[in-house]
C-alpha positions as CSV (number, residue, x, y, z in Angstrom):
1,M,-206.5,55.1,52.2
2,V,-204.1,55.2,55.1
3,T,-200.8,57.1,54.8
4,Q,-197.9,54.8,55.4
5,K,-195.3,56.8,57.3
6,Q,-193.4,53.8,58.7
7,K,-190.3,52.7,57.0
8,I,-190.9,50.2,54.2
9,D,-188.2,48.1,52.6
10,I,-189.2,47.3,49.0
11,D,-186.4,44.7,48.7
12,A,-188.0,42.8,51.6
13,L,-191.4,43.1,49.9
14,L,-189.9,41.3,46.9
15,N,-189.4,38.1,48.9
16,P,-191.8,35.5,47.6
17,S,-192.6,34.4,51.2
18,N,-193.4,38.0,52.3
19,T,-196.7,38.5,54.0
20,D,-196.5,42.3,54.5
21,F,-199.0,43.9,52.2
22,R,-199.0,47.4,53.6
23,M,-199.6,50.0,50.9
24,V,-196.4,51.6,49.6
25,Q,-196.7,55.4,49.5
26,I,-194.2,58.2,48.9
27,L,-196.5,61.3,48.3
28,D,-199.6,61.8,50.5
29,E,-202.7,63.6,49.3
30,E,-201.2,67.0,50.1
31,G,-198.1,66.3,48.0
32,K,-195.9,65.8,51.1
33,V,-193.1,63.1,51.1
34,V,-194.0,60.6,53.8
35,N,-191.4,58.0,52.9
36,P,-188.2,59.8,51.8
37,D,-186.2,56.5,51.9
38,L,-188.3,55.3,48.9
39,M,-187.9,58.5,46.8
40,P,-186.6,57.3,43.4
41,D,-183.4,58.8,42.1
42,V,-184.8,61.1,39.4
43,S,-183.9,64.5,38.1
44,D,-186.0,67.7,38.2
45,E,-186.5,67.3,34.4
46,E,-187.9,63.8,34.9
47,L,-190.2,65.0,37.6
48,V,-191.6,67.6,35.3
49,Q,-192.0,65.0,32.6
50,F,-193.9,62.8,35.0
51,M,-196.4,65.6,35.6
52,T,-196.5,66.4,31.9
53,D,-197.4,62.8,31.1
54,M,-200.3,62.8,33.6
55,V,-201.7,66.1,32.3
56,W,-201.4,64.7,28.7
57,S,-203.3,61.6,29.8
58,R,-206.1,63.6,31.5
59,I,-206.6,65.8,28.4
60,L,-206.5,62.7,26.2
61,H,-209.2,61.3,28.3
62,E,-211.3,64.4,28.1
63,R,-210.9,64.8,24.3
64,S,-211.5,61.1,23.7
65,T,-214.8,61.4,25.6
66,A,-215.8,64.3,23.5
67,L,-214.8,62.6,20.3
68,N,-216.8,59.5,21.3
69,R,-219.9,61.6,21.9
70,Q,-219.4,63.3,18.5
71,G,-219.4,59.9,16.8
72,R,-215.8,60.3,15.8
73,L,-214.4,57.6,18.1
74,G,-215.6,54.1,18.8
75,F,-215.0,52.1,21.9
76,Y,-213.5,54.0,24.8
77,A,-212.7,53.1,28.4
78,P,-212.2,56.2,30.6
79,T,-208.9,56.6,32.3
80,A,-209.3,59.7,34.5
81,G,-208.1,58.9,38.1
82,Q,-205.7,56.2,37.0
83,E,-203.0,58.4,35.5
84,A,-200.4,57.7,38.3
85,S,-201.0,53.9,38.1
86,Q,-200.8,53.8,34.3
87,L,-198.1,56.4,33.5
88,G,-196.0,55.8,36.7
89,S,-195.6,52.2,35.7
90,I,-194.9,52.6,32.0
91,A,-192.3,55.3,32.8
92,A,-190.3,52.7,34.8
93,I,-190.0,50.1,32.0
94,E,-187.7,50.1,28.9
95,K,-188.7,50.4,25.3
96,E,-187.3,46.9,24.7
97,D,-189.7,45.5,27.3
98,V,-192.9,44.0,25.9
99,L,-196.3,45.6,26.8
100,L,-199.5,43.6,26.8
101,P,-202.2,46.1,27.7
102,G,-205.9,45.7,28.5
103,Y,-208.5,47.9,26.8
104,R,-208.2,50.7,29.4
105,D,-204.4,50.8,29.0
106,V,-204.1,52.8,25.7
107,P,-202.2,55.6,27.4
108,Q,-199.4,53.2,28.3
109,L,-199.4,51.9,24.7
110,I,-199.0,55.3,23.3
111,K,-196.2,56.2,25.6
112,H,-194.5,52.9,24.7
113,G,-194.5,54.0,21.1
114,L,-197.9,53.6,19.4
115,P,-198.8,56.7,17.3
116,L,-201.8,58.5,18.7
117,S,-203.6,58.3,15.3
118,Q,-203.3,54.5,15.4
119,A,-204.8,54.4,18.9
120,F,-207.8,56.3,17.5
121,L,-208.1,53.9,14.6
122,W,-208.0,51.0,17.1
123,S,-210.9,52.6,19.0
124,R,-212.8,52.8,15.7
125,G,-212.2,49.1,15.0
126,H,-210.0,49.9,11.9
127,V,-207.5,47.2,10.9
128,E,-204.7,49.7,10.6
129,G,-205.0,50.4,14.3
130,N,-203.3,47.0,14.8
131,D,-200.6,47.4,12.2
132,Y,-197.8,48.2,14.6
133,P,-194.4,49.6,13.8
134,E,-191.6,47.0,14.1
135,S,-190.0,49.1,16.8
136,L,-193.0,48.8,19.0
137,N,-192.7,45.9,21.5
138,A,-196.4,45.5,22.3
139,L,-199.6,43.6,21.5
140,P,-202.9,45.3,20.8
141,P,-205.2,45.9,23.8
142,Q,-206.8,42.7,25.0
143,I,-210.6,42.8,25.2
144,I,-211.1,39.5,26.8
145,I,-210.9,40.1,30.6
146,G,-207.7,38.5,32.0
147,A,-206.5,36.8,28.8
148,Q,-203.5,39.1,28.6
149,Y,-202.1,37.4,31.8
150,I,-201.8,34.1,30.0
151,Q,-200.2,35.9,27.0
152,T,-197.8,37.7,29.2
153,A,-196.6,34.5,30.9
154,G,-195.8,33.1,27.5
155,V,-194.1,36.2,26.2
156,A,-192.0,36.5,29.4
157,L,-190.9,32.9,29.0
158,G,-189.9,33.6,25.4
159,L,-187.8,36.5,26.6
160,K,-186.1,34.3,29.1
161,K,-185.4,31.5,26.6
162,R,-183.9,34.1,24.2
163,G,-181.6,35.4,26.9
164,K,-183.2,38.9,26.8
165,K,-182.7,41.2,29.8
166,N,-186.3,42.4,29.5
167,V,-189.7,42.0,31.0
168,A,-193.2,41.5,29.8
169,V,-195.7,43.9,31.4
170,T,-199.5,43.6,31.6
171,Y,-202.5,45.0,33.4
172,T,-205.9,44.0,34.5
173,G,-208.5,45.4,36.9
174,D,-209.7,44.1,40.3
175,G,-212.4,42.2,38.4
176,G,-209.8,40.6,36.2
177,S,-208.1,39.1,39.3
178,S,-211.1,36.8,39.7
179,Q,-210.6,35.3,36.2
180,G,-209.1,31.8,35.8
181,D,-206.6,33.3,33.3
182,F,-205.2,35.5,36.1
183,Y,-204.2,32.5,38.3
184,E,-203.0,30.5,35.4
185,G,-200.8,33.3,34.1
186,I,-199.1,34.1,37.4
187,N,-198.7,30.4,38.3
188,F,-197.1,29.5,35.0
189,A,-194.8,32.6,35.1
190,G,-193.9,31.8,38.7
191,A,-193.1,28.1,38.0
192,F,-190.8,29.0,35.1
193,K,-189.4,32.2,36.7
194,A,-190.4,34.1,33.7
195,P,-189.6,37.8,33.8
196,A,-193.1,39.4,34.0
197,I,-194.7,42.3,35.9
198,F,-198.4,41.7,36.5
199,F,-200.5,44.8,37.5
200,I,-203.9,44.7,39.1
201,Q,-205.3,48.2,38.9
202,N,-207.7,48.0,41.8
203,N,-210.1,50.8,40.9
204,G,-212.8,49.5,43.2
205,W,-215.3,48.4,40.6
206,A,-215.5,45.7,37.9
207,I,-218.2,47.6,36.0
208,S,-220.9,47.6,38.7
209,T,-219.5,44.8,40.9
210,P,-217.7,46.3,44.0
211,R,-214.3,45.0,45.0
212,E,-215.7,43.4,48.2
213,L,-217.8,41.1,46.2
214,Q,-214.8,40.0,44.0
215,T,-213.0,38.1,46.8
216,A,-212.7,37.6,50.5
217,A,-209.0,38.2,50.3
218,K,-207.9,41.2,52.4
219,T,-205.7,42.5,49.5
220,L,-205.4,41.5,45.9
221,A,-201.6,41.6,46.2
222,Q,-201.6,38.6,48.5
223,K,-203.0,36.4,45.7
224,A,-199.4,36.2,44.7
225,V,-198.6,34.0,47.7
226,A,-200.4,31.0,46.1
227,A,-198.2,31.3,43.1
228,G,-195.0,31.6,45.1
229,I,-194.2,35.0,43.7
230,P,-193.9,38.5,45.4
231,G,-197.0,40.6,45.7
232,I,-196.9,44.3,46.5
233,Q,-199.7,46.8,47.2
234,V,-198.9,50.4,46.2
235,D,-200.8,53.7,46.3
236,G,-202.0,53.9,42.7
237,M,-202.8,57.7,43.1
238,D,-199.1,58.3,43.8
239,F,-197.0,58.5,40.6
240,L,-193.7,58.3,42.5
241,A,-194.6,55.2,44.5
242,V,-195.9,53.4,41.4
243,Y,-192.7,54.3,39.6
244,A,-190.4,53.3,42.4
245,V,-192.1,49.9,43.0
246,T,-192.2,49.1,39.2
247,K,-188.5,50.0,38.9
248,K,-187.6,47.6,41.7
249,A,-189.9,44.9,40.3
250,R,-188.2,45.2,36.9
251,E,-184.7,44.8,38.5
252,Y,-185.9,41.8,40.4
253,A,-187.4,40.1,37.3
254,V,-184.5,40.8,34.9
255,A,-182.1,39.4,37.5
256,G,-183.7,36.0,36.9
257,N,-185.9,35.9,40.0
258,G,-189.2,35.5,38.2
259,P,-192.4,37.6,38.1
260,V,-193.9,40.2,40.5
261,L,-197.6,41.0,41.1
262,I,-198.3,44.7,41.9
263,E,-201.7,45.9,43.1
264,T,-202.2,49.6,42.6
265,M,-204.9,51.2,44.7
266,T,-206.6,53.6,42.4
267,Y,-210.1,54.7,41.2
268,R,-211.7,55.4,37.9
269,F,-213.7,58.6,38.2
270,G,-215.9,57.9,35.2
271,P,-217.9,55.0,33.9
272,H,-216.4,51.6,33.1
273,T,-216.7,52.4,29.3
274,L,-218.8,54.9,27.3
275,S,-220.8,52.0,25.9
276,G,-223.8,52.5,28.2
277,D,-222.4,52.2,31.7
278,D,-223.9,54.6,34.2
279,P,-221.9,54.6,37.5
280,T,-224.4,56.8,39.3
281,R,-226.7,53.8,39.5
282,Y,-224.3,51.8,41.7
283,R,-221.7,54.2,43.1
284,D,-222.0,56.4,46.2
285,N,-221.2,60.0,45.2
286,E,-219.6,60.7,48.6
287,V,-217.1,57.9,47.9
288,L,-216.3,59.4,44.5
289,E,-215.7,62.8,46.0
290,G,-213.4,61.3,48.5
291,W,-211.3,59.7,45.8
292,Q,-211.4,62.8,43.7
293,A,-209.6,64.5,46.6
294,K,-206.8,62.0,46.1
295,D,-206.5,62.9,42.4
296,P,-202.9,62.0,41.3
297,L,-202.6,65.2,39.4
298,I,-203.4,67.3,42.5
299,R,-200.8,65.8,44.8
300,M,-198.0,65.8,42.1
301,R,-199.0,69.4,41.2
302,K,-198.6,70.5,44.9
303,F,-195.3,68.6,45.2
304,L,-193.8,70.2,42.1
305,T,-195.2,73.7,42.7
306,E,-193.5,73.7,46.2
307,K,-190.2,72.7,44.5
308,G,-190.6,75.5,42.0
309,L,-190.9,73.1,39.1
310,W,-194.5,73.6,38.1
311,S,-197.0,76.5,37.6
312,E,-200.4,77.2,36.2
313,E,-198.8,78.8,33.2
314,K,-196.7,75.6,32.6
315,E,-199.7,73.4,32.9
316,N,-201.8,75.5,30.5
317,E,-199.0,75.4,28.0
318,V,-198.9,71.6,28.2
319,I,-202.7,71.4,27.8
320,E,-202.7,73.5,24.7
321,N,-199.9,71.5,23.1
322,V,-201.8,68.2,23.9
323,K,-205.0,69.5,22.4
324,E,-203.1,70.4,19.2
325,D,-201.5,67.0,19.0
326,I,-204.9,65.3,19.4
327,K,-206.4,67.5,16.7
328,E,-203.7,66.5,14.3
329,A,-203.9,62.8,15.3
330,I,-207.6,62.6,14.6
331,K,-207.1,64.3,11.3
332,E,-204.5,61.7,10.4
333,A,-206.9,58.9,11.5
334,D,-209.6,60.4,9.3
335,K,-207.3,59.8,6.3
336,A,-207.4,56.0,6.7
337,P,-209.2,54.3,3.8
338,K,-212.7,53.1,4.5
339,Q,-212.8,49.4,5.3
340,K,-214.5,47.0,2.9
341,V,-216.1,43.6,3.4
342,S,-214.4,42.4,0.3
343,S,-211.0,43.3,1.8
344,F,-211.7,41.2,4.8
345,L,-212.8,38.3,2.7
346,K,-209.6,38.5,0.6
347,S,-207.5,38.2,3.7
348,M,-209.1,35.0,4.9
349,F,-207.1,32.6,2.7
350,E,-204.1,32.9,0.5
351,E,-206.2,31.4,-2.3
352,P,-210.0,32.1,-1.8
353,T,-212.3,29.1,-1.7
354,Q,-215.0,29.0,-4.3
355,G,-217.6,30.2,-1.8
356,I,-215.4,33.1,-0.6
357,A,-214.5,34.1,-4.2
358,E,-218.2,34.3,-5.0
359,Q,-218.8,36.5,-1.9
360,I,-215.9,38.8,-2.9
361,E,-217.4,39.3,-6.3
362,I,-220.8,40.1,-4.7
363,F,-219.5,42.6,-2.2
364,E,-217.1,44.3,-4.7
365,A,-220.1,44.9,-7.0
366,K,-221.9,46.6,-4.1
367,E,-218.9,48.6,-3.0
368,N,-218.2,49.9,-6.5
369,K,-221.6,51.4,-7.0
């Protein structure tokens, strides 16, 4: 990852005919500001909240991993290493914007308004994990790779037709950018100037397939050119850079200019999911160690400590609070009623068919024993 110390004009990058795909960066690995002109206008309180959010996400990842291994959580896709990409982007959008996450984007979903206990239920495959509050403008995490791009194009067009000054936001990985749905989504949104922000979180690996085998394109951001929309590459380990670029992209989209594609250069430290993937079989440990030195928490911690806004005591306090919140959320999730086959059958039709009615009777008899 090369530090970009030359002046970068984000407004110029938002030109659909732009061919400058230099990586946008504000904080380098040592927490030093290398592009002061790009520094977002945020207060000290907001900076502290940014760091708090990343610590929250890292602890959530660690506890979710432990809960999964204890058999208390179901499907889980690790997020460590991607905190700046995920939390930096969600911090830059509004609550009225619509979020369409992928399965690794549960932290954004929680920050957008999903109760943590429901996130745990979703991981367990419980139907109540998808019963969202009316105030939550989001869809459940998409499991089908790239399908959320198609959905986002449609949602964004709906927002435009309703005259809303909001955007639809979605994420996929570098592997997802090779899916047909990816191209169809950005092309449709571009053609109709639908207000969408499409993220490619380039974490280097689509399960065990390395980025260089996904495409011959020099960057993933430049894939936007074919759709006639802006594409920007940003340092996905730099919270402030992700936040600044997302803010600009949102302003561009709600102004009626159409969608933006943002590639965040990041890295997942752990496996693809905890469902059997072993990254030690295909990843070089030296490369992993190199990326760990770029840890988004390290650079933000250095930056805030130098400004007198962060300390080890402050971070430990945040960690303890997060652990307590997680403990309460998992207790709440445990209170959800056990799912029954009969309940699923009853929800299939308003009036059960004869065959379904017979199955309901059979399963209720088993369940009531």
